[in-house]
C-alpha positions in Angstrom: 10.0 14.2 -7.6 11.7 11.0 -7.8 12.6 8.8 -5.3 11.8 5.3 -3.9 10.0 4.5 -0.8 12.1 1.3 -0.4 14.9 3.1 1.8 12.1 4.5 4.0 10.3 1.2 4.9 10.5 -0.1 8.5 9.6 -3.6 7.6 10.3 -4.3 4.1 11.2 -8.0 4.9 7.7 -9.0 4.0 7.8 -7.9 0.4 11.5 -9.2 0.1 10.5 -12.7 0.8 7.7 -12.5 -1.8 9.6 -11.1 -4.5 13.2 -11.3 -3.7 13.3 -7.5 -3.6 10.9 -4.6 -2.7 8.9 -3.8 -6.0 9.2 -0.2 -7.1 6.0 1.6 -6.5 5.6 2.4 -9.9 1.9 2.2 -12.0 0.4 1.1 -8.7 -3.3 0.6 -8.4 -4.1 2.8 -5.4 -7.3 1.5 -4.0 -8.1 3.8 -0.9 -6.6 6.6 1.1 -7.2 6.5 4.7 -6.7 9.7 6.8 -6.7 8.9 10.4 -6.2 12.3 12.5 -4.3 10.2 15.3 -0.5 10.4 14.2 -1.8 12.0 11.6 -1.5 9.2 9.2 -2.1 8.7 5.6 -2.7 4.9 4.5 -2.5 3.8 1.1 -3.9 0.5 0.0 -2.2 -0.3 -3.2 -1.7 -3.5 -5.8 1.8 -4.0 -6.1 3.2 -4.3 -9.6 3.5 -7.7 -10.8 2.9 -11.0 -9.0 5.8 -12.9 -7.1 7.8 -15.3 -9.8 7.6 -17.9 -6.9 4.5 -17.2 -4.7 3.5 -19.0 -1.6 2.2 -22.5 -2.7 -1.3 -21.4 -0.9 -1.2 -18.3 -3.2 -0.5 -20.7 -6.6 -3.0 -23.0 -5.6 -5.9 -20.7 -5.0 -5.1 -19.1 -8.3 -4.3 -15.6 -6.9 -2.7 -13.3 -9.6 -1.9 -10.0 -7.8 -0.7 -8.5 -4.4 -2.0 -5.7 -2.5 -0.8 -3.9 0.9 -0.9 -0.9 2.8 1.9 1.6 3.2 1.2 3.8 6.5 2.8 7.2 6.4 3.0 8.8 9.8 3.1 12.5 11.3 1.7 14.1 8.1 1.7 17.8 7.7 0.7 19.3 5.2 -1.3 17.3 3.1 -2.9 18.0 -0.5 -5.3 16.2 -2.2 -5.8 17.8 -5.7 -7.6 14.9 -7.5 -9.3 11.5 -6.6 -11.2 9.8 -9.3 -10.9 6.1 -8.8 -9.9 3.8 -10.5 -6.7 5.4 -9.9 -3.0 4.3 -11.1 0.0 6.2 -9.9 3.5 6.3 -8.9 4.5 6.7 -5.2 7.5 8.8 -4.9 9.4 9.8 -1.6 12.3 12.2 -1.4 14.2 13.2 2.2 14.3 17.0 3.1 15.4 18.8 6.0 17.3 17.7 8.9 14.4 16.1 10.9 13.8 12.6 9.3 11.1 14.4 7.0 10.2 13.5 3.2 7.9 14.8 0.6 5.7 12.1 -1.0 3.9 12.4 -4.4 1.3 9.9 -5.2 0.4 11.1 -8.9 -1.0 9.5 -12.1 -4.4 8.7 -13.5 -7.1 9.6 -11.0 -5.1 10.9 -8.3 -2.7 13.7 -7.2 -1.9 13.3 -3.5 0.9 15.3 -2.0 2.1 15.3 1.6 5.0 15.7 4.1 5.6 12.7 6.8 8.4 11.2 8.9 10.7 9.1 7.2 9.1 5.8 8.5 6.7 3.8 6.5 5.0 0.8 7.8 4.2 -2.0 5.3 0.6 -3.8 6.7 -1.9 -6.4 5.3 -0.1 -8.0 2.7 -2.6 -10.3 0.8 -3.0 -11.8 -2.4 -6.2 -11.9 -4.6 -7.6 -12.9 -7.9 -8.5 -9.9 -9.8 -12.3 -10.2 -10.8 -13.9 -8.0 -14.1 -12.5 -4.6 -14.7 -9.6 -5.3 -12.0 -12.0 -5.6 -9.1 -10.4 -7.0 -5.7 -13.7 -7.8 -3.9 -13.2 -11.5 -3.8 -11.2 -13.6 -1.4 -7.9 -12.4 0.0 -5.1 -14.6 1.5 -3.3 -12.3 4.1 0.4 -13.4 4.7 0.1 -12.1 8.7 -1.5 -14.9 10.7 -3.8 -12.8 12.7 -5.1 -11.1 9.6 -5.7 -14.5 8.0 -7.6 -15.5 10.9 -9.9 -12.3 11.1 -10.1 -11.8 7.4 -11.1 -14.0 4.6 -12.0 -10.7 2.4 -11.5 -6.9 2.5 -13.5 -5.7 5.4 -15.6 -2.9 5.4 -13.9 0.7 5.5 -15.3 1.2 9.2 -13.3 -1.7 10.5 -10.6 0.4 12.6 -8.5 -2.8 13.4 -7.9 -3.1 9.7 -7.5 0.6 8.3 -6.5 2.3 11.5 -3.8 0.2 13.4 
């Protein structure tokens, strides 16, 4: 399966403002997979490939070296999770099919094999920068682009925080 997610993003502006383009989600570290029965929705939290050449000044001053965001896929049905063994590094591919604005998504690579069908509207959420810790850890401070996120979170919230993982 091949195809970029970029054409399906409803809000690519944030990523374009950072990188000058939307980075291809190839070789991304998949940090978490969140399933929400409302929608139903699959939300992937991933580290984007590379760091912006001209990051925001506050990111550079803080010594950040990685960018993370969520991709939210709505109206998911069916879903197959054949493998989840973190740490996971994968290519995220999306290919349209049918006539009802649907697509097939594949998240496949080392430690992960996830496939599903969903609507062709993908939302980018919670864009942040962080400094990778030992072994690629992302548990330290995060600087969020969204003002509300920046006010609410200085680091990644616990996975039960619905305001972060389910909105």
